[in-house]
C-alpha positions in Angstrom: 0.0 0.0 0.0 1.4 3.4 -1.0 1.3 6.5 1.1 -0.5 9.6 -0.1 2.8 11.4 -0.7 4.1 8.4 -2.8 0.9 8.2 -4.7 0.2 11.9 -5.4 3.5 13.7 -4.7 4.1 16.6 -2.3 1.4 19.0 -1.3 0.2 21.6 -3.8 0.9 24.5 -1.4 4.5 23.5 -1.1 4.9 23.3 -4.9 3.3 26.7 -5.3 5.6 28.2 -2.7 8.7 26.8 -4.4 7.5 27.9 -7.9 6.9 31.5 -6.6 10.4 31.6 -5.1 12.0 30.4 -8.3 9.9 32.5 -10.7 12.1 35.2 -12.3 9.4 37.9 -12.7 8.9 38.2 -8.9 7.6 41.7 -7.9 10.3 42.2 -5.2 13.1 41.6 -7.8 11.8 44.5 -10.0 11.4 47.0 -7.1 14.5 49.0 -6.2 13.1 49.7 -2.8 12.1 46.4 -1.1 9.6 46.8 1.7 10.6 45.5 5.2 8.9 42.4 6.5 5.5 43.0 8.1 6.7 41.5 11.4 9.3 44.3 11.7 6.9 47.1 10.8 4.0 45.8 13.0 5.6 43.8 15.9 3.4 41.4 17.8 2.5 42.1 21.4 1.9 38.4 22.2 5.1 38.0 24.1 4.3 41.0 26.3 0.8 39.8 27.1 2.2 36.3 27.9 4.8 37.8 30.2 2.1 39.8 32.0 -0.2 36.8 32.2 2.5 34.6 33.8 3.5 37.3 36.2 -0.1 37.8 37.3 -0.5 34.1 37.8 2.6 34.0 40.0 1.5 37.0 42.0 -1.9 35.4 42.6 -0.3 32.1 43.7 2.0 34.0 46.2 -1.1 35.8 47.5 -2.9 32.5 47.9 -0.1 30.9 49.8 0.3 33.9 52.0 -3.4 34.0 52.7 -3.6 30.3 53.5 -0.5 30.7 55.8 -2.1 33.7 57.6 -5.4 31.8 57.9 -3.6 28.8 59.3 -1.8 30.8 62.0 -4.8 33.0 62.9 -7.5 30.4 63.3 -5.6 27.3 64.6 -4.9 28.8 68.0 
């Protein structure tokens, strides 16, 4: 039994990507001023949000531990 790749070849999207990269009439080759990548022009804030999220979780955990410790000392006497 043959696999899908053996039977039909590689995916069409991959072939199109390779053809676009090899194509000589590419628009970026003709422009003297190449535009910067979108990632540099519009940086993502996902890493900042992730950092704030983890810091908030850590702070809440510390508050929970401190609160439980206080509750244990206060009400076990």
